N, C-alpha and C positions, 0 to 999 in steps of 0.2 A: 327060739325059746328065750324068754326074758332072763336077765341076770339080776342078782341082788346082793345087798350087803347090809350089815348092821353097824350103826355108828354108836359106840359106847365109850365109857370113860371109867377111870378108877373111882371117881367120886362126883357128886353133884357140884356144879360150879366150875367144871373144867372147860366148858365151852362147847359141849356137844350139840346143844340146840342151835347156837349160832353157826357152827360148822355144818349142821344138817340143812339149815335154811339156805346157807350159802351154796351148798352143793345142789340142792333142789332148784334154786333160781339159776345157777350157772347152766345146769343141764337143760332147763326149760328154755333159756335164751338161745341155746343151740338147736332148739327144735326137737329135743328128745322127749319121748313120752315116758314120764316117771310116775310110778304109783308110790305115794308116801304112806308110811305107817308110823304109829307111835306105840311104844310098849307101855303097858300098864294103864291104870285108871287116870287118864289125863284128858280133860275136855278142851283145854286152852291151846296147847301147842298145835293141835290138829288144824286149827283155823289158820295159823301161821304157815303150816305146811301147805295148805290149800292155796294160799296166796302166793307162796313161792313157786309152786308147781303148776302155774297157769290155770288155777281153778279146779284142779283135780282133787276130789274129796280124799281126806286122810282117814284111814280105818285104824281103830285101836286093836291091838293084839295083846291079850292078857294070859300069860302062862299059868297064873293061879286061878283066875275066875272063869276062864273059858274052857269048856270041854274041848278035847283035841279035835273033834270033828268040826266044831264051830270055828276054832282058830284056823285050822287048815283050810276050811271052806271059805272063810272071809279072805284069807291071804291069796288063795288060788283064784277066787273070783276077781279081786281087784288087780293083782299082779298080772294075771293072764292076759289082760287087755293092754299091757304096757310093755315098753322095751326094758325098763329097769324098775327095780323095787328097792327103795331106801327106807330102812327101819331105824328110827331113833330110839335108843334105849332109855331106861329110867334109872335114876340114881347112879350108883356104881355098878359095874358089870355084874358082880355077884350078889348084889343086894336085892332082897325080895321081901316077901311077907315074913312075919315073925316066926312062922313055921319053917322058914327056909325055902319055901317054894316060890315060883313066880318071878325069878330074876330075869334080867336081860340075857344072861348066859343060858338059862333054861330055854328061853324063846329061840335064841340062835341055834341051840342044839336041836330043838324040835323042828325048826325049819331047814336045818342043814345049811345055814348061811355063815359066811366068814364075818369076822368082826374087825372093824377099824377102830383102834384105841386112841381116843383124844386125850393127850396128856398135857396138863398144865405145867409147863417147864419153867415158870417164872422164878422159882426159888430153888432151882437145882441145876446141876450140870451132869457130872459122871454118875450120880445116883440114879439117873433116869434108867440106866441099864438094869439095875437091880429091880426097880419097880416093874418095868416091862417084862423082864424075865419071869418074875413071880406071877404076873397075870397070865402070861402065855403058858406057863407050866402047871397052873393050878388045876385045870380040868382037861382031861384027854379028849372029851367030846366037844370042846369049844376051840375053834381055830382062829387065832388072831392073825390076820393076813397082812397087817401093816399098822404103822403108827402115824398119827397126825400130831405134830408138836405145836402146841399153842402157846402164845405169849412168849415167843422167842425174842430176847431183848436186843440182840445185835448179831451181825455176821460172825463175830468171834464166839458168841454164845451158841449159835447154830453149829459151828465147827466142833465145839466141845461135845455137844449132844450127839451129833452124828458119829463122832469118833468113839464115844462110849457105847453106842448101839451097834457099831459095826460087827463085833464078834457074835451078835445074836443072829446075823444074816436075815434081819427082818426089815422089809422095805419102809423107808420114811416116805409116806404118801404126800405129806405137805409139811412145811415149816412156816408158821404164821406169826407175824409180829403182833404185839398188843395194839388194840384199837379202842380207845375210850368211846368213840362214836358208834361202836357196835354193841351197845348195852341197851337192853330193853327194860323199860320200867315195869315194876310189879306192884302187887297189893296182897291182901291177906290170903287169897286162895291161889296165888301164882302170878304169872305175867298178866299185865293188862291185856284185855282181849284185842285180837287183831283188828276188829271193826272200829276200835277206839283210836287207832293210830292213823292220823291223816297223812303222815309221811312214810307209810309202810313200804310202798314200792321203792322209794329212794333208799331206805334202809336195806332192803333186800338186794338191790343192785350194788350198793356199796359192799355188802357182804360177799356177793358173788365176785366182784373185782378183787377183793382182798384174798379170797381163796384162790382165784385164778393165778394171781401173781406168785403164790408160794407152792402151787400144786405141781406134782410130778404126774402128768396125765397117763404116761405109760405105766407107771406103778399102780395107779388107780385102776386102770382097765385090767391089769393082770390080777388084781386082788378080787375082782368080782367073780361070782360063781353062778352057774345056771340055777334057775328057780324051778322048783317042782310045783306046778299049778294044778295038775290032775284034770285039766280041761274043764274047770268049773265055769259055767256060763250064767248062773244065778246065785245070789247070796243065800247062805243058809239062814234058817229061822231059829234064833237063839231062844227067844221067848215069844209065845203066841201073841198075836195082836189083841189088844183089849177091845177092839170093835172092828167094824168094817169101814166106817167113815170116822176117822180119828182126827179131831181138832188138836193141833200141836202148837203150843206156845213157842214162838221163835222171835227173839230180839236180844239186845245186849243184857237185859235183865233175866232172861230165861234161855240161855244158850247151851246149857250143859246136857245135851241129848246125844247119846252114843250113836254114831252113824250106822253101826252094825245092827242096832235094834231097829232103827227106822227103815233101813234097806231090807231087813228081814221081814218087816211088816208089809212093805210093798210087795215083796216076793210072794207073800202069803195071800195077796189079793186085796189088801186093805188100801183105801184111799187116804192120803195124808192131807189135811187141810190146815195150812199154817195161818196163824193169827198173831198179832202183836199186842200183848197186854199194855206195853208202854204207850202205844198209839191209841189206847182206849178201844181196841177192837174186841168184840165178843167172839166166842167160839161159834163156828158155823151152826146155824139153827137146826140143820138136819144131821149133825154129828151124833153118833151113838156112843162115842167115847171122847173124853177130853184128857190130854196128857200135858201136864205142867212140869217140865223138867227143872233141874236146878239152875242156879245162876246167882244173881246179885240183887234180889228184891230189897235187901237192906239198904242198898245205895240209892234206891228209887222209891222208897216207901211212901213218901208224901205224894208223889205223882200218881202212884198206883192207887192209893187210897181215894184220890179224887176222880178216878176213871169210872164213872157211873155205868157206862155201857158195858165195860168189862165185867164189873161186879154183878150186874143184873144178868148178863149173859151166862156167867158161871152158875148163878142160882137157878136160872131157867133150865139149864142143861141138867142140873141135879133134879129139878122138879119133874122133868119129863122122863126121868129114869135113865139118862145117859150115865155111863160109868165115868166118874170124875176122879182122876188119880194124880197126885202130886209127889214129886221127889225133891227133898231138901228145900230149895227155894220155892218150888211149887207147893210143898207142904206148908210153908210159912204163909203163902198167899191164901190158902184154903182156911187158915185159922181165923180166930176172932180179932186178933190184934198183933201188931209187930212194933217193938220198941227199937228205935234206931240208935246209932252210936252216941248221939247227943242226949239220949233219954226221952226223945219225943215219941209219943204214942200215936200209931196210925191204925185205923180200922181196916181190916181185911175182909174177905168174902163171907166169913162167918159160917162156912159149911162144915167145919170141924170144931169141936169145943176145945181148942188149944190156943195158947198164946206163946209167942217167941220173942226173944230179946237179943239184940246185937250189942246192947250196952253192957251186958254181963258176959264178956267174951271168955270162952273156954274151948280150946281146940279139941275136936274129936276127929281122929284120923285112923284109918285102917281098913283092911279087908274084913268082910263079914260073911259068915255062913248063916243062911236065912231060911226060916221055916214059916210058911204062911199059916196064920191062925184063923183066917176067914176064907170063905169061898170067893175067888176072884176070877175075872175073865181069862187071865193067863195062867190059872192054876187053882186046883181045888185046895181046900184046907188040908194041911199036911205036906203040900208041895214044897220042894226045896229049891233054893236059888243060891247063887253066889253074887256078891256085890261089894260095895265099899261105902264108907262115909267119910266126908271131909267138910267140916264146917266149924265156925267159931260162935255162932249164935247158940242159944240154949232154949229148951222148951220150959216155960215157966208156969204153965197151967195145962190141965187136961191129962195128967198122967194116970188118972183113974178111969179114963174113957176106954171103950173096948179096943184092945190092941190089934194091930194088923199083922205083926210078925213077932217071932221069937228069934233072937240072934245070938251068935257066938262069934268070937274072934277067929283069926286064922288058925290058931292052935286048938280051937274047939272049946275054949273057956266060955261058959254060959254068961251072957251079958244081959239076960232078961228080956222082957217084952219091949217092943218098939213100935212107934206109929199109932195110928188110930183108924178104925174102920167103922163107919156108920152107914149101913145099907150099901148104896152104890157110890158112896164117896169115901175115898181112902187116901192115905198119904203117910209118909215117914221121912226121916232124914236120909234114908238109904237110897243108893243108886243101884238098881238091878243091872247085872251084866249078862248073866246066863242062868239056865237051869242048873241046879246042883245035883250032887250024887245022893 
């Protein structure tokens, strides 16, 4: 039976991503089979997890947006084929949607997994005990099995921290010094993508060495708990596939596709046909659906605008009646034009009467409750979904076009219509995660 653990922290910026990557690479170097997971709506960290764990895909687990059957099914399917399951949390341990749902703590409780708390000790000593005590006692259904002390300045600092924590009888899994060379560069939607790091393997090996030097392996092994996998051998289907032969855009401009959706479509019998918009590849001519996930088209707008084979291929797909669907960056590509950060205008596919601009930055971020306003291959009008949006670009034209969805925030506050649907072409800024209630 596999074992598992959740890596969490009191707050973002504590170092949990670096610790998670270090642990995944360390275990992979030892020949261990590890299933990586990422809590919440995060497309970017999962690619780093995959690189750290010898190419094993990372699944997202979302305690707000996924139905329990889908969440448990994805976890069981992926973890069941591995020796270990490592789940990286999101934000602080108890932080979730505005409604209070969907935190890393909720996920740990649902999965019955222990938590290792990564604490940034850089600016404290004895106070660490009060912090850890508060997190350990806050919820009875969440078990903190150990502490990882990060950014420990010196042996003397480590001694003070350990002495303060001793009365709590909570294992110190690792004490790690600060390392300026273990910082990953980021941009407006999070970390730069794993595929953009030429020295990623070296970074991961350095991180693994850093963890190994400060790790109490006996304490780590004792903190792990058996995983309940329920013998799942195929992934569940969260959202019905939009076709039987689905052309899926896949490159660094369109990389934000949830693995659980793609794996579910395969499990439902659909064939996935990848193509690269950046390489001027059109979708497969025999595809009955085209899926354009989110990403960074705003960073490659000039190149995309000049890719004639891509643009004609999208128009041909729509003309022959294929369902063409874009999320966020894909929605931007389907529009008439995109304005980049410098104010340059770039002609897009023109399949939807919308225009978007990255020059007028305004952050939109949050979970969404979604109701379909149009008949779609993955749901009739009135079907409900859960998802999220996270973007800085804005829609500058096309708000009077036929809407695709009506949306509300996590607390149920109505946010009005969203997206556009014209026949078999549809898109919005929203990322769908699962069917809703």
